[in-house]
N, C-alpha and C positions, 0 to 999 in steps of 0.2 A: 572814542570821541575824537583825540588829538590826530588820528590817522586822517579821518576825513577832514579836518581843519586844514592840515599842513597840506593833504593833496589839494584841495580847492584854491589853498594861499598859494601854492606854488603855480597851479594852473593859470592864476589869474595875474600873478605878480610877474612871473619868469616869462618875458616876451618871447626870450628863445625857443621857448615850449611851443609858439605861435609855428615856428618852421616845422616840429614833427606833427602838429595838427593839420598843415598845410600838405605836408609829403602825406599823410595817410588819407586824407581828402581828395586828392587829385589821383593817387592810385585805387582807390575804390571807384572814384567816378569812372576811372580808363577803363578798368576791367569790367565793370557792368556794362559801360556803353558798348564794350566788343562782343561780351557774351549775350547781350540782348538783341543786337543786329545780327550775330551768327545765329542763335536761335530761331530769330524770324525768318531768317533766310531759309534756314534747315526745314521750318515748319511749312514753308511756302511751297517747297520743293515737295514735300509728302504731300500737301494738300493737292498740288496740281498733280502728281504722278496718280493718286486716289482718284482724282478727277477724271483724268482721261482713262483709267483702266476699268474701273470698278473694283468689286471687293475681289473677284476668281477671274483668273484668265486661263483658258484652255486652249492648248496649241502645240505642233508639233515642231514649229519654227523651220517649215518649209514652205517654199512658192505654190507648191502643189496643194498644199492642205490636206485635209483629212476628210472622210465619208462620213455618212451616217450619223451627221451632229444632230440634223434636226429630230432623228428618232430619239437620239440619246436625251436632248432638252425634253421633248415631250415625256419621256420615261422617268426622267427624275421630277420634272413637274407634278406628276401624278403619284409618286413614292409617298408612302403615309410619312416619313421621316423628314425626308429630303425637300418635299413640297412646302411643308411648312417653314422651311429655312430659306427658300429661294423665292425673292420677290420679282426678278426678271431675269432673263439670259437672251442673250441676241448673238447671233452670228455676225461676223466680220470679215471682209476678203481684204486682204493687202497685198498689192502688186505695186510696179513701177511702170512708169511710162513717160510721155512726152506733152505738155501741156503748150498750145500755140494760141496766141491772141491774135485773130485775124484783123482788128481794128488798127495795130499797129506792127503786124506782122513779129512779134518777139515770141522767141520759143525757148520754154525753160524746162528742165527735167522736174518729174512731178512723181509723189509717192501717190498712187491712186487706192483709195479704201472706199470700199463697198459696203453701205451700213442701210440697215432699217430704221429709218429716221426718228419714228415714234419711239421705237423699243430702245433705240441708242440714247435718246434724251432721258428715258426712264433708269437706265443702267448707270450713266456718268452724267458728268458734267457738261457735254457737248453744245447743249441747247443754251445754255448760260453763256457761252461764248460768241453767240451770233449776233452781226450787228444791227442787221435789218430788223429781224425778228422783235429785237429790244421795242424798236421805234412802231413796228408795224405788226404786231403780236398776232399769229396765227396765219401770215400769210408765207412764209417760207415752207419750201416743197421741194422735193426732188421730183414730183412727178411732171409730164410733160406740160409746157406752159409757154405763152406768149410774151413780147416784149412789152412792159408799160410804157404808155406815153402820156407826157402831161398836157394839159388842155388850158385853155384860156377864157375866161369869161368875159362878159360886156365891160367889166369896169379894168379889163387888162390883168386881173389877177391870176394866176397859176391855179390850176385846179387838178385834183388828181382822179384816176378811175376810181369809181364809187366804192369798190371792195377796198383798196388800198386807203382811201379817203376814212372810210368807217373805223379801219384798223387805226389809224394814226390818231384820230379823235378820241378812241377809247383809251390810248396809251397818254393822251395829254390830260385828260381828266383825273387821272391818278398821278400823272407826273410831278415833282415838285420842280418849282421855276429854274431852279440852277441846272436841272436835268435837261430842260425844254432848252434852254441856253445853250448848253453843252452839244444838244443835237443840231442847234443851227451852227455851232461851230465847227461841227464835223460833218456838215452836209448830209444831214441825214435826212432833214425836213425837205424835202424837196423844191419848195417854193421859195426857198431863201435865196435865190439872186443866181447869177451866172455860174454858180459852183454846184447849182442843183444835181443831185445824184441818180434820180432817175433820168432817163435821156428826156433832151430839150431839142426835139425836132424845129419845125416852124413857129413853135411855140415860145422858142427863146427868144429872149431880149435881155440884153446887160444891164446889169443894176443903174438906177438913176435914169434910164431911159422913159420918155412918155410913151405908155403902150394903150392909152386910153383909145386913142383912135384905130386901134388895130381891129380886124374881125376876129370874132370869137372860134377858138378851136375846140371841139369836145374832146375830153380824154378818152383815149382807146388802150387795147391791146392789140398790138400789130405783129406782124410776121408769123412765119410757123409755129407750130408746138414743137418744142424741144425739150428732151428731157432737163430735168435742173442739176446743176452742179453747185455744191459749196467749197469756198476756194478758202485757203487759208490767208489770213489777213495782210502778212507780209507780201504775199504774191500780186496783190492788186492794190496795196496802198502805201503810201511812203510813211516811216516812223520819224516823227519829229523829237527834237531833244526835249520836248516838255513830256513826252510819253505818248501823246495823242497822236492820231492819224491823219494824213493829208489825203483824201480820195479825189484824184485829178484825172485818172489816167482811164479806170474802165468804169462802166456804168451798170447798175443793175437790168438783168434783163440781155445784156449784151451776150456776143457768142463767144465760146470758146471751142477749140478742138482739142480730144484728146487721142492719142496713139497708143497703142496698148501692145503688152508683152506678154502673149499666153504661154502657159505651159501645159503638156499633157500630164496625166495622173502617174507616169514614169519619170517625170522631171524633164523630159525632153521639149524644146521650143515647138509648139504647133506648127507644123509645116502647112503653108497657104500660098497658092498662085498669086494673091495680091501683095503680098507682104504683110505687114503689121496691121493689124487692124484699126482705124481711126473712127471715131463719132463726135458729130457737132452736140453740145450743150449751150445751156443757157446758165450765166452766171445768176444763181439765186440768192445767194447771199454770201457772207465770208465769216470765217470763225476764227477767234483767236485764244488759243489755250494757254498761253503766257509762255510758250516754250518757243524759243525761234527756231530751232531745228525741224521743228513740226511746221510752223506758222509759215514759214518759207518755201515749204514744197509740196504740202498737201492737198490733193483736192478729194472731194467725198462724192460721190454718186449711189445712185440706187444698187443696193445688193443684188435684187434679181436680176437687174441689167447688166452690171458687170459679171454675173458669173455666166451669165449669157455670152458676152462678148470674151471671156476667157476661156470660153469651152467647159466651164466647170459645173454646168447643170446636168441633169441624170441624160445619161445617152444611151446607145447600144453598140456593142462590139461588132466589128464586121466579122462576115464569115471567115475570112482570113486570120483575126485574130481569137476565134475559137467561140464566136455568140457571146449572148450574155448580156447584161445590164453595167454600164458604168454608173455608181450612185454619184449624185450632187457632191459637192466637196466646198469647204471653208477652210480659212486660214486660221481663223481665231473665234473662240466663243467668249465673251463678255458676261459676267453672273455677278448682280447685285444681291446681298441678302438682305433679309428683314432685319429690323434693328434687334440688338440683343442678342445675335448669333455669332459665335467666335469662326473667323473665316479660316483658322487653321484647322480646327474639328472638323469643318464642314468641307475644306479641302480634301482631308482624308477619306472622310464617307463618301465623297464624289469620285476620287481615285479608285476607292476599292470598287464601286459600282461600275466604272469606265473598264477597269481591268476586266470585269466579269464579262461586261456587255459587249466589249471588241472581240473576244476569245470566241463568241457564238457566231461572228461575220468574217473572222481574218479570213476564211478559205474563200471567200466569195470576192476577192480583191486581187488584181494582178501586183499591187505591192504593200504586202502586209504591214511594213515599217512604217507605213502611212499612219497606221493604228496604233503598232506597238509603241510608236514615239510619243504620242499624245500623252501630255505632261499639264496637270492642273496646280496653277502656283497662286499663291497671294499676290495682291500688287505689289507688297514690300518687298516678297522674293524676287518679282520681276524686276524690280528697279532697284536691287539691292545693292548692285556694284554704284551706281549712280547717287545712291544715298549714303553709301559706306564713304565716298570719297568727300561728301560733303560734311558729313561727321567728321571725318579724319581733319578735315582743314579746320573744323571750329576747333577742336583740341588743341592742335598745332597753335593755333593762334592764341587762344586763350593761355595755354601754357607759356608761350613767349612773352604774352603782357604779364602773366604772373611771376614770371622771372626777372621782369623788369622792377616791379612793385617790390620785389624783395629790398630794394634800394632804400626804400622807407623804413625797412627794418633797422637797417645800419645807421639811419640817420637817427632814429630814434635812440640807437645805442650810444651813438657819439653825443648827443644832447643831451642824453641823461646822465652819462658818466661826466661830463662837463658840469651838470647840477651838483652831481654828488661831490665833486672836488667844490665847489663853491659852498656848498652846505656843510662842510664838515665840522665847523664849531656849533651849527644848530643841531647836527646828530649826537654831538658828544653831549649837549646841554640836555636834550630829551632823554637821552641813556642814562645821564647822571641823576635825572630824577625819577628813573625807574622803569623806561621804556625796554623792552627786550630787543634782542637782536631779530628776531622774528617779526615783532611788530614796527621795526624801522623799515625791514625787507618790504613789510607789507604796506608802508608809505609809498613806496616807488612801484610797486607793483599796481597799487591803485590808481596812481598817477599815470602809470601807463596805459591802464584800462580806459580811465577819463581821456586820453588823448585818442584813443581809437574809438570810445563812444562818440565823442564831438566829431573827430574826422571823417569817422566812417559815416555817420548821421548826415554831417553834413554833404560828403561827397557821395552818399546815396540819392538825395534830394536833388543836388545837380543832375546827375545822370539820368534820373526818371524823367525831369523836366527837358532835358537835352534830346534824350531818345523821344519823347511825345513830340517834339516840336523839330524832329532833325530833318525833315523834308522843308519845313519853311528855313531853317539854317542854309540848308544847300541852295535855295532858291535866293535865300538874300547874297551868299556867295557868288552866284552866277550875274546877279544884278551887278553887285561891285566889280566883278572882272569884266563886265561890258566897260562901266565907267572907266576902267584903268585899263583896257583893251588888254587883257588879260584871259586865259581860260582856268577860272578858278571853279569849275563844273567836277564835283567828286564823284557824283553818281549819274552816270550817263545811260536813261531809258533805251537808247537806240543800241547800248552795247548789252545791259543786264536784261536778263528774262522777266523783269519787274518792273513797274513802271514808278514805283516807290519805296524808299529804304524803308524795311521793317522798323515800326515805332511801339513797339510792345514789349513792355518791362514784364516778366514772368516774376510772381510775387516769391516764390521759393529762392529765385536767382537773387533777388534782391536781398533776402534773410541771409542766406548761405554767406554771400560775398561780404554782407555787415559784419557777421559773425567772426568770419576769417579776419577782416581788420582789425575787429577788436584783440583777439587773439594773438595777431602777427606784433600789435603794437604792446600787449602785455610781455609778449617774448623777448621784443626789443627791451624790455626794460629789467629783466632778469641779471644781466651783469652787474648795470648800477646797484639794483636791490642789494645783490651778493656783498658787493664792495662795501656800500653802507651799512649791512648788519656786521661786517668785519671789524669797523672802527671801533677802538678803545675809547673810552670816555674821555682818560687822561690823556690822549696823544690828540684826540679831537680839540681838547680845551686849549693845548698849547699850540693848536694850527694857526698860523698866521697867512 
């Protein structure tokens, strides 16, 4: 009982011990904040990677692609075992070209992807990143379409074409008020004023101008039907420091021109008397995956259309080439599994099936390596280098802050050593009345544990609340910086792939770091405990 009494008494009365508590508190909070942010960043990377790729990816890493993809998809879907595992599989063509915006004559390099829109939305999270589809559900398509034009009713208010108006009404009925306000700010609601983001021809009127006397204009779809294209958000909008996007340059339905670089099945650029083929599209929507390198140069078009433009559809060899059929090709197949199935085990089954499948067809193609080099990988294996780099960064930063936290241990050692020096007479008294050396040592070990429990607990609470409101702290620093004309922005959404700093604390991270803090505080008290245990009562009572 005397051990607990003395331990609590020293903790309350010896104010120098508060420095130990503060050191443990700050180190605990510092490490937990760093670990939580880095874990959140890593989880975001993993979620975005899986969201872009599905569960399994099948490819040979060439621009020519590989043939017989649809035959294989159909075969595995009807396989008794694999058919139960696969939820959806879709081919994807990845190529490169140039995009030109005729409205301002701006030309940019582009990664052109051919997708089957509905299948792709089922395989990965592509559909969740679409801007206009969120506010006008069911209206985004890659099929041929005209340009939507706003109209004006008798009261001078802007009106949408019927199809878009019905879609917007459906969204507003289920959307919370803050989402509707955000839509107005991002100019997704077309009659929000001069920034309306469907084209405003003669129906356009600046905000604040009286339009009641103007003639009504019926909303319509104008221009020729052109195939739709979905563009990476960072190609058509400016990202603001707040993480939101400003859409001022290009309107939904405006035209873009894509120039392609086709290759033959043998890997040679396709010879054409007219040069590289070009085609005009309509801007149907923009997509944000959250990865800048993708969103700043990706354009998505219809799979069949791109396959035709790149000469990857089924064709026939000429007589000079020996005759025969050139099978259709794709560069990638993305696969989503039903819940509960292990991607690695399914990958092995699919790879075995593919190895048997392509051997029966390898003699029917001019380039057998297109089939032989096809590999099936999980999304983690596909992004292994990127994820591993982020993981190493996490471990490095955590280790550095962990080493810095060792300072708290030395501070505990010094403070406890001073306390033992000051309490030599007390130690002599309790030893003279029967306390053992082990009992005295346990007093200071318990004292160290108490410092760890209190300091670690307070540090954990501070870290949890700091991480929870870390974005609010960031915004507060920004406002403070504007007042003093200083740049205090720590997390710039224009630079990082994510709009917000990760703000989730994992329970196990908090438990482990708290336990380590207590153990480190106890470790720091060991030297003092040993010294106290070795004090002789006679020498202690003579101590002045």
